DSSP file (Angstrom, degrees, kcal/mol; ACC not computed):
  #  RESIDUE AA STRUCTURE BP1 BP2  ACC     N-H-->O    O-->H-N    N-H-->O    O-->H-N    TCO  KAPPA ALPHA  PHI   PSI    X-CA   Y-CA   Z-CA
    1    1 A M              0   0    0      0, 0.0     2,-0.1     0, 0.0     0, 0.0   0.000 360.0 360.0 360.0 131.7    7.9  -28.0  -10.4
    2    2 A A        -     0   0    0      1,-0.1     2,-0.3     3,-0.0     3,-0.0  -0.459 360.0-116.9 -74.6 141.3    5.1  -26.0  -12.1
    3    3 A E        -     0   0    0     -2,-0.1     2,-0.3     1,-0.1    -1,-0.1  -0.604  32.1-111.6 -78.6 137.4    4.7  -22.3  -11.2
    4    4 A K        -     0   0    0     -2,-0.3     2,-0.2     1,-0.1    -1,-0.1  -0.524  31.4-120.6 -72.4 130.2    1.4  -21.5   -9.5
    5    5 A K        -     0   0    0     -2,-0.3    -1,-0.1     1,-0.1    -3,-0.0  -0.519  25.8-121.6 -73.1 133.4   -0.9  -19.3  -11.6
    6    6 A K        -     0   0    0     -2,-0.2    -1,-0.1     1,-0.1     6,-0.0  -0.469  30.5-108.5 -73.1 145.4   -1.8  -16.0  -10.1
    7    7 A P        -     0   0    0      0, 0.0    -1,-0.1     0, 0.0     0, 0.0  -0.314  37.6 -99.6 -69.3 158.5   -5.5  -15.3   -9.6
    8    8 A S     >  -     0   0    0      1,-0.1     4,-2.6     4,-0.0     5,-0.2  -0.199  36.0-102.0 -68.7 168.4   -7.2  -12.7  -11.8
    9    9 A F  H  > S+     0   0    0      1,-0.2     4,-2.7     2,-0.2     5,-0.2   0.922 124.4  49.5 -57.2 -45.2   -7.9   -9.2  -10.6
   10   10 A E  H  > S+     0   0    0      1,-0.2     4,-2.2     2,-0.2    -1,-0.2   0.892 110.9  48.6 -64.8 -40.4  -11.6  -10.2   -9.9
   11   11 A Q  H  > S+     0   0    0      2,-0.2     4,-2.3     1,-0.2    -1,-0.2   0.910 112.6  48.9 -65.1 -41.6  -10.6  -13.3   -8.1
   12   12 A S  H  X S+     0   0    0     -4,-2.6     4,-2.5     2,-0.2    -2,-0.2   0.911 110.9  50.0 -63.8 -42.9   -8.1  -11.4   -5.9
   13   13 A L  H  X S+     0   0    0     -4,-2.7     4,-2.1     2,-0.2    -1,-0.2   0.906 110.3  50.0 -63.4 -41.9  -10.7   -8.7   -5.2
   14   14 A K  H  X S+     0   0    0     -4,-2.2     4,-2.0     1,-0.2    -1,-0.2   0.921 111.5  48.5 -62.3 -43.5  -13.3  -11.3   -4.1
   15   15 A R  H  X S+     0   0    0     -4,-2.3     4,-2.7     1,-0.2    -2,-0.2   0.889 108.3  54.6 -65.3 -38.4  -10.8  -13.0   -1.8
   16   16 A L  H  X S+     0   0    0     -4,-2.5     4,-2.6     1,-0.2    -1,-0.2   0.900 107.6  50.4 -60.4 -40.3   -9.8   -9.6   -0.3
   17   17 A E  H  X S+     0   0    0     -4,-2.1     4,-2.1     2,-0.2    -1,-0.2   0.899 110.6  49.4 -64.0 -40.1  -13.5   -9.0    0.5
   18   18 A E  H  X S+     0   0    0     -4,-2.0     4,-2.3     2,-0.2    -2,-0.2   0.924 111.7  48.5 -63.4 -44.8  -13.7  -12.5    2.1
   19   19 A I  H  X S+     0   0    0     -4,-2.7     4,-2.6     1,-0.2     5,-0.2   0.921 109.9  51.8 -62.3 -44.8  -10.6  -11.8    4.2
   20   20 A A  H  X S+     0   0    0     -4,-2.6     4,-2.5     1,-0.2    -1,-0.2   0.914 110.0  49.3 -58.9 -43.3  -11.9   -8.4    5.3
   21   21 A A  H  X S+     0   0    0     -4,-2.1     4,-1.6     1,-0.2    -1,-0.2   0.908 111.4  49.1 -63.6 -41.7  -15.1  -10.0    6.4
   22   22 A L  H  < S+     0   0    0     -4,-2.3     6,-0.5     1,-0.2     4,-0.5   0.908 114.8  44.4 -64.6 -41.3  -13.3  -12.6    8.4
   23   23 A L  H >< S+     0   0    0     -4,-2.6     3,-0.7     1,-0.2    -2,-0.2   0.853 111.3  54.0 -72.4 -33.8  -11.0  -10.1   10.1
   24   24 A E  H 3< S+     0   0    0     -4,-2.5    -1,-0.2    -5,-0.2    -2,-0.2   0.801  96.4  65.2 -70.9 -29.0  -13.9   -7.7   10.8
   25   25 A N  T 3< S-     0   0    0     -4,-1.6    -1,-0.2    -5,-0.2    -2,-0.2   0.716  93.1-143.4 -71.7 -16.8  -16.0  -10.3   12.6
   26   26 A G  S <  S+     0   0    0     -3,-0.7    -3,-0.1    -4,-0.5    -1,-0.1   0.550  73.5 102.1  73.3   7.2  -13.4  -10.6   15.4
   27   27 A E        +     0   0    0     -5,-0.4    -1,-0.1     2,-0.1    -4,-0.1   0.476  49.5 104.9-101.7  -3.3  -13.9  -14.3   15.8
   28   28 A T  S    S-     0   0    0     -6,-0.5     5,-0.1    -5,-0.1    -2,-0.0  -0.635  79.2-110.4 -81.1 131.1  -10.8  -15.5   13.9
   29   29 A P     >  -     0   0    0      0, 0.0     4,-2.7     0, 0.0     3,-0.2  -0.224  29.5-111.7 -57.5 151.3   -7.9  -16.7   16.1
   30   30 A I  H  > S+     0   0    0      1,-0.2     4,-2.3     2,-0.2     5,-0.2   0.856 115.2  53.1 -57.6 -40.8   -4.9  -14.4   16.2
   31   31 A E  H  > S+     0   0    0      1,-0.2     4,-1.7     2,-0.2    -1,-0.2   0.922 113.4  43.1 -62.4 -43.5   -2.6  -16.8   14.3
   32   32 A E  H  > S+     0   0    0     -3,-0.2     4,-2.8     2,-0.2    -2,-0.2   0.872 110.6  56.7 -69.3 -37.1   -5.1  -17.2   11.5
   33   33 A S  H  X S+     0   0    0     -4,-2.7     4,-2.7     1,-0.2    -2,-0.2   0.909 106.4  50.0 -60.3 -42.1   -5.8  -13.5   11.5
   34   34 A L  H  X S+     0   0    0     -4,-2.3     4,-2.4     2,-0.2    -1,-0.2   0.907 111.2  48.3 -63.8 -41.7   -2.1  -12.8   10.9
   35   35 A K  H  X S+     0   0    0     -4,-1.7     4,-2.4     2,-0.2    -2,-0.2   0.916 112.8  48.5 -63.8 -42.4   -2.0  -15.3    8.0
   36   36 A L  H  X S+     0   0    0     -4,-2.8     4,-2.8     2,-0.2    -2,-0.2   0.902 110.3  51.7 -63.6 -41.2   -5.1  -13.7    6.5
   37   37 A F  H  X S+     0   0    0     -4,-2.7     4,-2.5     2,-0.2    -2,-0.2   0.925 110.6  47.9 -61.5 -44.8   -3.6  -10.3    6.9
   38   38 A E  H  X S+     0   0    0     -4,-2.4     4,-2.0     2,-0.2    -2,-0.2   0.904 112.4  49.1 -62.9 -42.3   -0.4  -11.4    5.1
   39   39 A E  H  X S+     0   0    0     -4,-2.4     4,-2.4     1,-0.2    -2,-0.2   0.926 111.9  49.3 -62.0 -44.3   -2.5  -13.0    2.3
   40   40 A G  H  X S+     0   0    0     -4,-2.8     4,-2.6     1,-0.2    -2,-0.2   0.888 108.4  52.6 -63.1 -40.1   -4.5   -9.9    1.9
   41   41 A A  H  X S+     0   0    0     -4,-2.5     4,-2.0     2,-0.2    -1,-0.2   0.904 110.9  47.5 -63.6 -40.6   -1.4   -7.6    1.8
   42   42 A A  H  X S+     0   0    0     -4,-2.0     4,-2.1     2,-0.2    -2,-0.2   0.907 112.6  48.7 -66.5 -42.0    0.0   -9.8   -1.0
   43   43 A L  H  X S+     0   0    0     -4,-2.4     4,-2.7     1,-0.2    -2,-0.2   0.900 110.2  51.9 -63.9 -40.8   -3.3   -9.7   -2.9
   44   44 A L  H  X S+     0   0    0     -4,-2.6     4,-2.6     2,-0.2    -1,-0.2   0.900 108.4  51.2 -63.1 -40.9   -3.5   -6.0   -2.5
   45   45 A K  H  X S+     0   0    0     -4,-2.0     4,-1.9     2,-0.2    -1,-0.2   0.921 111.6  47.4 -61.4 -44.6    0.0   -5.6   -3.9
   46   46 A D  H  X S+     0   0    0     -4,-2.1     4,-2.2     2,-0.2    -2,-0.2   0.911 112.0  50.0 -63.9 -43.1   -0.9   -7.7   -6.9
   47   47 A C  H  X S+     0   0    0     -4,-2.7     4,-2.5     1,-0.2    -2,-0.2   0.915 109.9  50.6 -62.9 -43.6   -4.2   -5.8   -7.5
   48   48 A N  H  X S+     0   0    0     -4,-2.6     4,-2.5     1,-0.2    -1,-0.2   0.893 109.4  51.2 -62.0 -39.1   -2.4   -2.4   -7.4
   49   49 A K  H  X S+     0   0    0     -4,-1.9     4,-2.2     2,-0.2    -1,-0.2   0.920 110.4  48.8 -63.7 -43.9    0.2   -3.7   -9.9
   50   50 A I  H  X S+     0   0    0     -4,-2.2     4,-2.2     1,-0.2    -2,-0.2   0.916 112.7  48.2 -61.7 -44.0   -2.6   -4.8  -12.3
   51   51 A L  H  X S+     0   0    0     -4,-2.5     4,-2.6     2,-0.2    -2,-0.2   0.893 110.1  51.2 -65.8 -40.3   -4.4   -1.4  -11.9
   52   52 A E  H  X S+     0   0    0     -4,-2.5     4,-1.6     2,-0.2    -1,-0.2   0.910 111.1  48.5 -62.9 -41.9   -1.2    0.5  -12.5
   53   53 A E  H  X S+     0   0    0     -4,-2.2     4,-0.9     1,-0.2    -2,-0.2   0.901 112.6  48.3 -64.7 -40.3   -0.5   -1.5  -15.7
   54   54 A A  H >X S+     0   0    0     -4,-2.2     4,-1.2     1,-0.2     3,-0.7   0.902 107.7  55.1 -66.5 -40.5   -4.0   -0.9  -16.9
   55   55 A E  H 3< S+     0   0    0     -4,-2.6    20,-0.5     1,-0.3     3,-0.3   0.859 103.1  56.2 -62.2 -35.3   -3.8    2.8  -16.2
   56   56 A K  H 3< S+     0   0    0     -4,-1.6    -1,-0.3     1,-0.2    -2,-0.2   0.802 109.6  47.2 -65.2 -28.0   -0.7    3.1  -18.3
   57   57 A K  H << S+     0   0    0     -4,-0.9     2,-0.4    -3,-0.7    -1,-0.2   0.695  95.2  87.7 -86.6 -20.8   -2.6    1.6  -21.3
   58   58 A V     <  +     0   0    0     -4,-1.2    17,-1.4    -3,-0.3     2,-0.3  -0.662  51.8 175.3 -89.4 131.6   -5.8    3.7  -21.0
   59   59 A S  E     -A   74   0A   0     -2,-0.4     2,-0.5    15,-0.2    -2,-0.0  -0.934  23.8-132.9-128.5 155.4   -5.9    7.1  -22.7
   60   60 A I  E     -A   73   0A   0     13,-2.2    13,-1.4    -2,-0.3     2,-0.5  -0.928  20.4-125.7-110.7 130.3   -8.8    9.6  -23.0
   61   61 A L  E     +A   72   0A   0     -2,-0.5    11,-0.2    11,-0.2     3,-0.1  -0.616  31.6 173.6 -73.0 123.0   -9.6   11.1  -26.4
   62   62 A V  E     -     0   0A   0      9,-3.1     2,-0.3    -2,-0.5    10,-0.2   0.439  55.0 -61.1-113.2  -1.8   -9.6   14.8  -26.0
   63   63 A G  E     -A   71   0A   0      8,-0.9     8,-3.1     5,-0.0    -1,-0.3  -0.972  55.5 -80.8 154.7-165.4  -10.1   16.0  -29.5
   64   64 A T  E     -A   70   0A   0     -2,-0.3     2,-0.1     6,-0.3     5,-0.0  -0.952  31.1-118.5-133.9 154.9   -8.6   15.8  -33.0
   65   65 A T    >   -     0   0    0      4,-2.8     3,-1.9    -2,-0.3     6,-0.1  -0.263  43.9 -94.4 -78.2 175.0   -5.8   17.7  -34.8
   66   66 A E  T 3  S+     0   0    0      1,-0.3    -1,-0.1     2,-0.1    -2,-0.0   0.794 129.1  56.7 -61.2 -26.7   -6.5   19.7  -38.0
   67   67 A E  T 3  S-     0   0    0      2,-0.1    -1,-0.3     1,-0.0     0, 0.0   0.456 122.5-107.2 -84.3  -0.3   -5.6   16.6  -39.9
   68   68 A G  S <  S+     0   0    0     -3,-1.9    -2,-0.1     1,-0.3    -5,-0.0   0.526  71.7 143.4  88.4   5.2   -8.2   14.6  -38.1
   69   69 A E        -     0   0    0      1,-0.1    -4,-2.8    -5,-0.0    -1,-0.3  -0.566  56.2-106.2 -77.8 142.2   -5.8   12.6  -36.0
   70   70 A P  E     -A   64   0A   0      0, 0.0     2,-0.5     0, 0.0    -6,-0.3  -0.403  25.7-147.6 -69.2 143.6   -7.0   11.8  -32.5
   71   71 A V  E     -A   63   0A   0     -8,-3.1    -9,-3.1    -2,-0.1    -8,-0.9  -0.956  22.9-179.1-109.6 127.4   -5.4   13.7  -29.6
   72   72 A T  E     -A   61   0A   0     -2,-0.5   -11,-0.2   -11,-0.2   -13,-0.0  -0.830  15.4-164.6-124.3 163.0   -5.1   11.8  -26.4
   73   73 A E  E     -A   60   0A   0    -13,-1.4   -13,-2.2    -2,-0.3     3,-0.1  -0.964  41.2 -81.5-139.4 156.9   -3.8   12.4  -22.9
   74   74 A P  E >   -A   59   0A   0      0, 0.0     3,-2.4     0, 0.0   -15,-0.2  -0.203  60.0 -86.9 -57.7 148.6   -3.0   10.0  -20.1
   75   75 A F  T 3  S+     0   0    0    -17,-1.4   -17,-0.0   -20,-0.5   -16,-0.0  -0.321 119.1  30.4 -55.2 134.7   -5.9    8.7  -18.0
   76   76 A G  T 3  S-     0   0    0     -3,-0.1    -1,-0.3     2,-0.1   -17,-0.0   0.036  98.5-146.5  99.4 -24.7   -6.6   11.1  -15.2
   77   77 A G    <   -     0   0    0     -3,-2.4     2,-0.2     2,-0.1     3,-0.0   0.033  46.8 -24.8  58.7-168.7   -5.4   14.1  -17.2
   78   78 A A  S    S-     0   0    0      1,-0.1     2,-0.2     2,-0.0    -2,-0.1  -0.510  74.1-108.9 -75.2 142.6   -3.7   17.1  -15.6
   79   79 A E              0   0    0     -2,-0.2    -1,-0.1     1,-0.1    -2,-0.1  -0.531 360.0 360.0 -74.4 137.7   -4.4   17.6  -12.0
   80   80 A E              0   0    0     -2,-0.2    -1,-0.1    -3,-0.0    -2,-0.0   0.412 360.0 360.0 -96.0 360.0   -6.5   20.7  -11.3
């Protein structure tokens, strides 16, 4: 059996927006609302994982050494 391909971050975000709109309108039956909530929670977990992985890869250039090598620090830098 083939494994189902996960949606991209953008697709997941779009679906989360759709789910939020459906839940906010208050017209969705409770059973369907629960299913939508569960789907949204899973999508949110996947999106957070993607963002955490991306954040680990991103660095900010903060200057250069005397030898001209770039100096970087993790995205977000030190908390002030």
